[in-house]
Structures are given as structure tokens and as C-alpha cells.
C-alpha positions as CSV (number, residue, x, y, z in Angstrom):
1,M,69.4,127.9,102.9
2,T,68.1,124.1,103.7
3,T,70.4,121.4,103.4
4,D,67.4,118.9,104.0
5,I,66.9,116.2,101.9
6,Y,63.6,113.8,101.5
7,I,63.4,110.5,100.3
8,A,60.6,108.3,99.4
9,T,58.8,107.2,102.6
10,A,59.5,103.4,101.8
11,R,63.0,103.8,101.2
12,F,63.4,105.9,104.5
13,E,61.6,103.2,106.6
14,R,63.8,100.5,104.5
15,I,66.3,101.8,105.8
16,A,65.6,102.9,108.9
17,A,64.4,98.8,109.2
18,E,68.1,98.0,108.2
19,I,70.1,100.0,110.7
20,A,67.6,98.7,113.8
21,A,68.1,95.5,113.0
22,L,72.3,96.1,113.1
23,E,73.7,93.5,115.2
24,P,76.1,94.9,118.3
25,C,79.9,94.7,117.5
26,P,81.2,92.2,119.7
27,L,84.2,94.0,120.4
28,F,82.5,97.2,121.8
29,G,79.3,95.7,122.3
30,V,76.8,98.6,120.9
31,V,76.2,99.5,117.3
32,T,78.8,101.8,115.9
33,A,79.0,105.1,113.8
34,D,81.2,102.3,111.3
35,Q,78.2,100.2,111.0
36,V,75.3,102.9,110.9
37,K,77.7,105.0,108.0
38,M,77.7,101.2,106.0
39,A,74.1,100.4,106.1
40,L,73.6,103.9,104.5
41,A,75.9,103.6,102.0
42,E,74.6,100.2,100.8
43,N,71.8,102.5,100.7
44,D,72.9,104.9,98.1
45,V,73.1,107.1,101.1
46,L,76.3,109.2,101.2
47,P,78.2,112.1,102.5
48,E,78.7,115.4,100.2
49,I,82.4,115.0,101.5
50,I,82.7,112.6,98.5
51,R,80.5,113.3,96.4
52,A,83.4,114.8,94.1
53,D,85.2,111.1,94.4
54,V,82.0,109.4,93.5
55,E,81.4,111.5,90.5
56,R,85.1,111.2,89.7
57,A,84.6,107.4,89.7
58,A,82.2,107.6,87.8
59,R,83.2,109.5,85.1
60,R,86.6,107.2,84.7
61,D,84.5,104.3,84.8
62,D,82.3,105.6,81.8
63,Q,85.8,106.7,80.0
64,I,87.1,103.2,80.3
65,E,83.9,101.3,79.3
66,A,83.9,103.8,76.0
67,R,87.2,103.1,75.6
68,K,86.7,99.2,75.4
69,Q,83.7,99.7,73.2
70,S,85.1,101.4,70.4
71,D,88.3,98.7,70.9
72,A,90.8,102.0,71.7
73,I,92.4,100.1,74.2
74,S,94.0,96.8,74.3
75,S,94.8,96.4,77.5
76,P,93.8,97.7,80.9
77,V,94.4,100.9,81.5
78,A,97.0,101.6,84.0
79,D,96.3,103.1,87.7
80,E,98.7,106.2,87.2
81,Q,96.6,107.3,84.0
82,L,93.5,107.9,86.4
83,E,92.1,110.3,88.7
84,P,93.4,109.9,92.2
85,I,90.9,109.2,95.0
86,S,90.6,111.9,97.5
87,A,92.1,111.1,101.6
88,A,88.3,111.9,102.2
89,A,87.0,109.3,100.3
90,K,90.0,106.8,101.1
91,T,89.3,107.2,104.6
92,L,85.4,106.8,104.4
93,L,85.8,103.6,102.6
94,L,88.7,102.0,104.0
95,N,86.8,102.4,107.5
């Protein structure tokens, strides 16, 4: 079983150039793994571990938009009505 994923060469080269252009972290003096992760995420390259959370958030956004479109909702959806985000996604997004 292979887990290789191929992307367009131009996109690959753009992402590589963005990573190569990262400035070293002022605290550590090197480009950190977090900087590389952010550059990847900004180019829609995300780890498998957060896929379910991303898909859940997209469904939630679609549901909210559908409610707004149908005028079935007159006030914002309360946070407790939305599906929670996993600890793995929170860690990735907050670090």
C-alpha cells in the first residue's frame, strides 16, 4: 500500500520556494518545523490526522450557510450546537 500523493509540478515548486524563503525564527536561529507546517497549511497541504475535523468543519459551515439562505435561522448558531474539534486539530491549529 502506498501513501504517496502527487501534486502539480508548479504547485510543488511554489511550495518548495516558499519554504526555502522562510526566515529563521529569531528565538532559535533556524527555520522551525512549525514554520514549515504553517507554509504547508497555507498551501492546503494538511496532515491526515486532521482530515475528519476539516471535513466536519466544512459540513458545519455548509449547514450554517444553508440555514442562513433559507432564513430558517434568525440568530447565530450557538457553539454548543456545533460539533467539537478534536484535540489533534486544536493542537495543530494553536501551535
